[in-house]
ZAMARGU-4260 file (C-alpha; in steps of 0.2 Angstrom, whole numbers, plus 5000, padded with zeros to 4 digits):
<rodrens>
0) 5836/4902/5191 | 5847/4893/5204 | 5853/4875/5202 | 5844/4867/5216 | 5826/4874/5213
5) 5828/4870/5194 | 5833/4852/5198 | 5819/4850/5210 | 5807/4856/5197 | 5814/4845/5184
10) 5813/4830/5196 | 5794/4833/5198 | 5792/4835/5180 | 5801/4819/5175 | 5791/4808/5187
15) 5775/4817/5182 | 5778/4814/5163 | 5783/4796/5166 | 5768/4794/5178 | 5757/4799/5164
20) 5764/4787/5151 | 5765/4774/5165 | 5746/4773/5164 | 5744/4776/5146 | 5756/4763/5140
25) 5747/4748/5148 | 5731/4755/5143 | 5737/4756/5125 | 5744/4739/5125 | 5727/4732/5132
30) 5718/4741/5118 | 5729/4732/5106 | 5725/4715/5114 | 5739/4713/5126 | 5739/4698/5138
35) 5744/4698/5156 | 5761/4690/5150 | 5763/4705/5138 | 5760/4717/5152 | 5772/4709/5163
40) 5785/4708/5149 | 5783/4727/5146 | 5787/4730/5165 | 5802/4717/5165 | 5810/4724/5149
45) 5808/4742/5155 | 5816/4739/5172 | 5830/4728/5165 | 5835/4741/5153 | 5834/4755/5167
50) 5845/4744/5178 | 5859/4742/5166 | 5857/4759/5158 | 5859/4768/5175 | 5876/4761/5178
55) 5882/4767/5160 | 5873/4784/5162 | 5881/4787/5179 | 5898/4784/5171 | 5894/4794/5156
60) 5889/4809/5166 | 5906/4810/5175 | 5915/4810/5158 | 5903/4821/5148 | 5895/4832/5162
65) 5879/4831/5171 | 5870/4845/5161 | 5876/4838/5144 | 5870/4820/5149 | 5853/4827/5155
70) 5851/4837/5138 | 5854/4821/5128 | 5843/4810/5139 | 5828/4822/5139 | 5830/4826/5120
75) 5830/4807/5116 | 5813/4805/5126 | 5803/4817/5115 | 5803/4808/5098 | 5801/4791/5107
80) 5786/4797/5116 | 5778/4804/5100 | 5781/4787/5091 | 5770/4778/5104 | 5753/4783/5096
85) 5758/4776/5080 | 5763/4759/5085 | 5753/4744/5078 | 5758/4729/5088 | 5761/4725/5106
90) 5779/4720/5102 | 5782/4737/5096 | 5776/4744/5113 | 5787/4732/5122 | 5802/4737/5112
95) 5798/4756/5114 | 5795/4754/5133 | 5813/4747/5135 | 5821/4760/5124 | 5813/4775/5132
100) 5820/4769/5149 | 5837/4774/5142 | 5831/4792/5143 | 5825/4789/5161 | 5842/4781/5166
105) 5851/4796/5158 | 5842/4808/5170 | 5842/4802/5188 | 5860/4798/5191 | 5867/4815/5185
110) 5853/4824/5194 | 5857/4816/5210 | 5876/4818/5208 | 5874/4836/5203 | 5863/4840/5218
115) 5875/4832/5230 | 5890/4840/5222 | 5901/4847/5236 | 5888/4844/5250 | 5891/4834/5266
120) 5881/4829/5282 | 5865/4838/5287 | 5866/4850/5271 | 5866/4834/5260 | 5852/4826/5270
125) 5841/4842/5268 | 5844/4843/5250 | 5840/4825/5247 | 5825/4826/5258 | 5818/4840/5247
130) 5823/4831/5231 | 5814/4815/5236 | 5798/4825/5241 | 5798/4833/5223 | 5800/4817/5213
135) 5787/4808/5225 | 5774/4822/5221 | 5777/4819/5203 | 5773/4800/5205 | 5757/4805/5214
140) 5751/4818/5201 | 5757/4809/5185 | 5746/4793/5186 | 5730/4804/5190 | 5734/4815/5175
145) 5738/4800/5164 | 5721/4792/5167 | 5711/4808/5164 | 5721/4812/5148 | 5719/4795/5141
150) 5701/4797/5143 | 5701/4812/5131 | 5711/4803/5118 | 5724/4789/5118 | 5737/4801/5109
155) 5736/4815/5122 | 5746/4808/5136 | 5761/4805/5125 | 5760/4822/5117 | 5759/4830/5135
160) 5773/4819/5141 | 5784/4824/5126 | 5781/4842/5129 | 5786/4840/5147 | 5802/4831/5143
165) 5805/4844/5129 | 5804/4858/5142 | 5817/4849/5153 | 5829/4849/5138 | 5826/4867/5134
170) 5828/4872/5153 | 5845/4863/5153 | 5850/4871/5136 | 5847/4888/5144 | 5854/4885/5161
175) 5872/4890/5161 | 5881/4894/5177 | 5900/4893/5177 | 5907/4878/5187 | 5890/4871/5191
180) 5893/4856/5180 | 5910/4851/5188 | 5914/4843/5204 | 5916/4854/5219 | 5934/4854/5225
185) 5936/4844/5241 | 5950/4838/5252 | 5959/4822/5249 | 5951/4813/5264 | 5934/4822/5266
190) 5926/4820/5283 | 5915/4804/5285 | 5919/4798/5267 | 5928/4782/5273 | 5913/4779/5285
195) 5901/4781/5272 | 5909/4769/5261 | 5908/4756/5274 | 5890/4759/5277 | 5886/4759/5258
200) 5884/4740/5256 | 5872/4740/5270 | 5861/4754/5262 | 5862/4746/5245 | 5856/4729/5250
205) 5843/4737/5260 | 5837/4747/5245 | 5837/4731/5234 | 5826/4722/5247 | 5814/4736/5248
210) 5811/4738/5230 | 5811/4719/5227 | 5796/4719/5239 | 5788/4734/5232 | 5790/4728/5215
215) 5781/4712/5219 | 5767/4721/5229 | 5764/4733/5215 | 5763/4720/5202 | 5754/4706/5210
220) 5744/4714/5224 | 5730/4720/5212 | 5727/4701/5208 | 5725/4697/5226 | 5713/4711/5229
225) 5702/4706/5214 | 5702/4688/5220 | 5695/4694/5237 | 5682/4704/5229 | 5688/4721/5235
230) 5685/4736/5224 | 5698/4744/5213 | 5695/4761/5222 | 5701/4753/5238 | 5716/4746/5229
235) 5721/4763/5223 | 5720/4770/5240 | 5730/4756/5247 | 5744/4757/5235 | 5744/4776/5237
240) 5748/4774/5255 | 5766/4767/5250 | 5769/4784/5242 | 5762/4794/5256 | 5773/4785/5269
245) 5788/4788/5258 | 5784/4807/5257 | 5782/4808/5276 | 5799/4799/5279 | 5807/4810/5266
250) 5801/4826/5275 | 5807/4819/5292 | 5824/4815/5285 | 5826/4833/5279 | 5823/4839/5297
255) 5836/4829/5306 | 5852/4819/5304 | 5851/4808/5319 | 5849/4792/5308 | 5866/4795/5299
260) 5879/4781/5302 | 5867/4771/5313 | 5862/4753/5309 | 5848/4751/5321 | 5835/4763/5313
265) 5838/4756/5295 | 5837/4738/5302 | 5821/4742/5312 | 5811/4749/5297 | 5816/4734/5287
270) 5810/4722/5300 | 5794/4732/5302 | 5791/4731/5283 | 5794/4712/5284 | 5780/4711/5297
275) 5769/4721/5286 | 5772/4709/5272 | 5767/4695/5283 | 5751/4704/5286 | 5747/4702/5268
280) 5750/4683/5270 | 5740/4680/5285 | 5724/4691/5284 | 5711/4697/5273 | 5708/4713/5283
285) 5708/4729/5273 | 5714/4739/5288 | 5729/4726/5290 | 5733/4729/5271 | 5733/4747/5274
290) 5745/4745/5289 | 5756/4734/5278 | 5757/4747/5264 | 5762/4761/5277 | 5776/4750/5284
295) 5782/4746/5267 | 5782/4764/5262 | 5791/4769/5278 | 5805/4757/5274 | 5806/4762/5256
300) 5808/4780/5261 | 5822/4776/5274 | 5832/4764/5263 | 5831/4774/5247 | 5837/4790/5257
305) 5851/4780/5265 | 5857/4772/5249 | 5858/4789/5240 | 5865/4798/5255 | 5880/4786/5257
310) 5882/4784/5238 | 5885/4803/5237 | 5895/4805/5253 | 5907/4791/5248 | 5912/4800/5233
315) 5911/4794/5214 | 5897/4806/5209 | 5887/4799/5195 | 5896/4782/5196 | 5889/4779/5213
320) 5872/4786/5209 | 5871/4776/5194 | 5874/4760/5205 | 5861/4766/5217 | 5848/4768/5203
325) 5853/4752/5196 | 5849/4744/5212 | 5831/4752/5211 | 5829/4745/5194 | 5835/4727/5198
330) 5823/4726/5213 | 5808/4732/5202 | 5813/4719/5189 | 5817/4704/5200 | 5802/4707/5213
335) 5788/4704/5200 | 5797/4691/5190 | 5802/4680/5205 | 5786/4684/5214 | 5775/4679/5199
340) 5784/4662/5198 | 5781/4660/5217 | 5762/4664/5215 | 5760/4653/5200 | 5767/4638/5209
345) 5765/4641/5228 | 5749/4651/5229 | 5744/4669/5228 | 5751/4674/5245 | 5768/4666/5242
350) 5776/4682/5234 | 5773/4692/5250 | 5780/4678/5261 | 5795/4677/5249 | 5798/4696/5250
355) 5797/4695/5269 | 5810/4681/5270 | 5822/4691/5257 | 5821/4706/5268 | 5825/4697/5284
360) 5839/4688/5276 | 5846/4704/5270 | 5845/4712/5287 | 5855/4697/5294 | 5868/4700/5281
365) 5868/4719/5285 | 5870/4714/5304 | 5885/4704/5299 | 5893/4718/5289 | 5889/4731/5303
370) 5898/4719/5315 | 5913/4719/5304 | 5913/4739/5304 | 5911/4739/5323 | 5926/4727/5326
375) 5936/4737/5313 | 5932/4754/5323 | 5937/4746/5339 | 5953/4739/5332 | 5958/4756/5326
380) 5956/4764/5343 | 5972/4766/5353 | 5976/4755/5367 | 5975/4760/5385
</rodrens>
């Protein structure tokens, strides 16, 4: 099997497996008497470990090889998943939820770096578009399967997830193509590399603001829906619109490259997302909530793509993708944490206002960075 189809299949399998246990872990914790604080701590610890682990795993993959890092990470997940059904306290669940994120952190940076190895421009955009669609489909399928499997038995989701992660380990052990695990040779100054490095801080900050907001919405919006008396079925549909919008953007990105090295499209989707967050503050309309989720998902799709695209194009392989994934984890960690404090002291709508303000401040910062890039380009042009 060729490298790219295999890595696309693995990307789907990873998010399907962790989507399954992402539903099963909190259900198991609730069964053991977990409080809301305990559930929040499970998420906070998980994403804190993932944020730090992604940076370390990205560097490790450059030294030990992408394939070897993925073998170790997927192998680690199998026994950890099989231990979950035998825990006896909520504290043990919190601890295991953090440790297993080391496995996840050891998979995404090398996959992304390996996929982008030796690619530039539109070829890289197409590859990333397909990759993003694959892991997004895993996120959509995993939770649905997790709920159904947990209904059969509380051990079943963890066993199925362990089998899926074991299959990834086996696939990597069997996959041997000479040279595929090494960086492709490239000229000393690859085209667009210096430009990508200047756009990278803009994309990284955009990605942080997006996942900060998404983390707050995913963690706290269910409480607002409950307070408004809206059914959980509607809640599920609303939150799924974020993923739907992401997939649409990922598909669109894989079809064209007109957004590359342009600040306006990236800034525009963030401003629209901020407007969507303000809808969550100002209205009780389900239709308005749906519009807000679609705008947030569109922004996430664009900013995530830009972040990983410029990370790979600027060089550094796993080190850059490790930072990219760390930004995702830190956003998901800080969004619910800071948003929860805001909700507790300022009201249930405060997290969404805070997220909108953070996003707009970040856009202003990006505009300042882009102004510096523009001035630098003008200064480099020869005089008349």
